[in-house]
N, C-alpha and C positions, 0 to 999 in steps of 0.2 A: 361713237363709243357710248354705251350705256354704263351708268355708274351708280351704285347704291353704297351707302355707308352705314356700318353698324358700330355703335359706340358703347363702351362701358365707362360711365362717369364716376370719377373720384377727384381728389384734390391734388393728384400728382401731375407732373408734366405730361403733355400729349405725345404719344408716339404713333406714327401712322404706318399701317400695314395694308396689304391688299392681296387679292388673287387675280391673276390675269388668265384669259383664255377666250376661246370662241368656238361655238356658243357656250354660254356659261350660266344660263337662266336658273338652272336647278341645282347649283353647286351647294354642297353641305358645308363648305369651308367657313362662311361667316358664322354660322351657328356654332360649330365646333370651336373655332378660335375665340369667339366671344366668351364662351363658357370657360375655356382654358385661361383667358386673361383674368376672369373673375376668380377662378381657383387660385391663381398665382398672386392675386392682389396687385396686379400690374398697372396701377394708375389708370389714367384716362386714355386707354388704347383704342384707336379707331381701326376698323377693317373694312376695306372697300372691295366691291366687286367691279372689276374693270373688264368689260367685254370689248376686246381689241381684235379686229380682223387682222389676218396675217400681213396684208399690205399696209397696215397702219402701225405695225410694231415699232419700226424705226423712228417714226415721228413722235411716238409717245415716250421715248427714252428719257427726255428731260424731266417729264413728270414722274417717271419711275425712280429717278435718282433723288427725288425729293422725299421718297419713302424711307422709313427705317429698315424695311424689308418687305419682301413679297413672295407669295407662292405662285407657281406656274402650273397650268394644266394644258391639255391639248388645245391647239396644235403648236404651242410655243416652246415645248421642253427642250428641243434642240436649236430651234431658230434663235433663241435668246443668247446662246453661247457666244457668238462673235461680239456681242455688245457688252459682255462682262469683262471685268478687269482681271479676274482670276477664278480658278475652280479648285475645290478640294479634291482629294485623291479619288474618291469614288465617283464623283460627278465627271471627272476627267476620264475615268476608266469606262463608265457606261455611256459617255457622251450624251448625258441627259441630266437636266436640272429641274427640280421641283421647288426649290427654296433658294432665295437670294437674301444676303445680309448686306446692308450698307455699312461698311466699316470706314468711317471718316471720309466718306465720298467715293470709296472704292466698292464696286458691286462684286461680291464673292458668291459663286454658285455652289450649291450643295444638292445631294439627293438624299432623301430621308425614307424612301420606300423600303429599303433593306432594314432599317431600324424599326419601322412599323411592323414589318413581317416577323422579324425575330422576337419582338416584344409580344406580339400576338401569340406566338407559339409558347414562349416562356410563361405567359400568364395562364396558359392552359396546361402547363406541365408537360409539353411535348418537345422532344429533342430532335435535332437535325443529324444525329449521329448514326442512325440506322439506314435501312434500305429505303430510298425515296423515289417516288414517281412524280415527275413534274409535267403537267399537261400544258402544252403550248410552247412556242419558242419566241414569242414576242417580248416587248419590253419588260412587262411584269415578271414573266417566266424567267427571263434572263437574270433579273435581279435576285429572284429567289434561288436560282440555280447557283449563283456565285456566293450567296450567303451560305448555302449548304456546303459548298466547296470549302469556304473559309472556316466553317465551324467544325466539320467532321475531320477526324484524324485520318481516316481512310475512306473517303466518300464513296458511296454506292448509289449512283443516280441514273435513272432511266428517264429520257425525255420522250414523251409520247405525243404525237401530233396526227393530224389528218394528212393524207397523201400530198395535198398541194403545199404543205408546210414542211415537207421532208428536207428540202435544201436548207432552210433556216435552221432546222433542228440539227442537221449534220454540221452546219457551220458553228453553231453554239457548242456542240459536243467537241469539235476540233479546238475551239477556243478554251474550253474548260480543260481539255487534255494538255494543252500547251502550258497552262498555268501550273498544273500538277508537275509536269516535267521540269519546268523552270525552278520550282521549289524542291525538286527531288523527292516528291511524295508519290505514294502509290494510291490506287483506287480503281473503281470499276465504273466506266461511263458508257452508256449505250443509248441507242435511238430505236424507238418502236412506233409502229402505227397504233393509233388509239384502239382500233378494234382488234388488235393482235397483242395487246399488253398482257404479259403473263407473270406468274410468280406472286409471292406474298410481299407486302410492303409495310414498313413501320409507319410510313407517312405518305399520303398522296396529296399533292397541292395542285389546285386549279388556277392557272394564270390566264385562261381564256375567258371571253365574255359570255360563253354559253351558260344560259340560265338566268342572265341578267334581265331586269325589267325592260320591256314588257313581255319578253319571250321566257316566261317563268316556268313553262312546262317542259323545258329541255335540260338534259344532263349530258355532260361530255363523255361519261362512261356508264356502263350498265351496273346494275345491282350486283351482278356476278363478280365484277372486278372489285367493287367496294367491300364485298364479303371477305376479301383477302387483304384488307387494309386495317391496321390498328387505329389509325387517326387520319382524319381528312380535313384539309384547310382549303376554303374557297375564298379567293381574293375578291369575288363579287360580293358587294354589300347591299345591293338593292335587287331582290328582297333580302331581308335579314337572314331568313332561312330558305336557301335555294333547294331546288329538287335534289341536287347532289348531296346536300347536307341531310336532307330528310332520309334519303336512301341509305346514307352512311349510318345514321342512327339506327334505322331499322335492321341494319346488318351488324350491329354491335360495335361500330367504330365510334371513337370520340370525334365530334364535329366542331369545327372552329370557323366562325363566320368572318367576313371581310371588314366589318365595322371596326373591329379591334385594330386592324392594320391601318384603316383610314385615320382613326383617332390617334393611333400611335405615331404615325408619320407627322401629324399636325403637332403633337406634343414635342417630337424631336425637332421640328422647326423652331418652336418657341425656346427650346434649349439652346439652339444656335443663336437666335436673335438676342436673348437677354439672360441666358443661363438659368432658365426656369427649371423647376423640378416638380414632379407631381407624384402623389401617392397612388399605388395601384388601385386601391379602393375608389378613389376619386375618378380615375380613368374608367373603371368598370361602370361606375354610375353614369358617367358621361356617355359611354356607349349606349347604355339603355335609353337615356334621354334623346340621343341622336337618332336612334331607331324610331322612337315615337314621333320625332319631328319629321323624319323622312316619310313615315307612313301618312302623316298629316299632309305633307306636300303632294304625295302621289296618289292619295285616296280618290 
């Protein structure tokens, strides 16, 4: 296991946090969380990077229990669950954890992806109440779909995927429909192939990795589709401005990048760990600093 520690030194008691994953060499988490600790004035907080292979996860549990809390990234988001003492409602629903809090020796799992997503839209003045196209049916797309379902009074959601992902999209649509029926709510849910997506959308969100570094010359949909969208959100944060977002801007749509979601979910984790709160202006400034740090790392 490789481990690095990032510290913010003050006169307060030390609290130890970490991020675990594999491989994890280029994670932005230490930079973002160290900045958040400084913004919150949270004493001598340390934040470690712990590269733990899947086969080693169980053996490292005693060390994880020594931490005040930790973040989780691939491939451990689901694998960690059997070793936790409890899950919050959303983590249990999604069967995925990205944040763990140590509450008096008990490890409680949370997911903050949804909080980061909704905060990113809120900061841009974009609503989830209109007609929405969600690209992809994987973990990120699933979280965004359920946030839209939870927010809108009468959701109108189209899940658009490539042909090989149709079964996953249909399963997600079925799951969303079941939630609406259980709640006695109306709405319109549909599945489409990416190259056949039609109609106008108030918001298009990309939950696929298309356009992510180093494949920066790719977009999941054409400019013709984006010309029919009022706003576009891309969960990809590297690069800061993807081809999808550039095309969206060129076609007059509001474009929102994934860095705001990444920083937002980190801020939500610190709210869970020690009830931190952050000003929107500080989060916006941190997003700009994080982009500069990311570009430095990947230049």
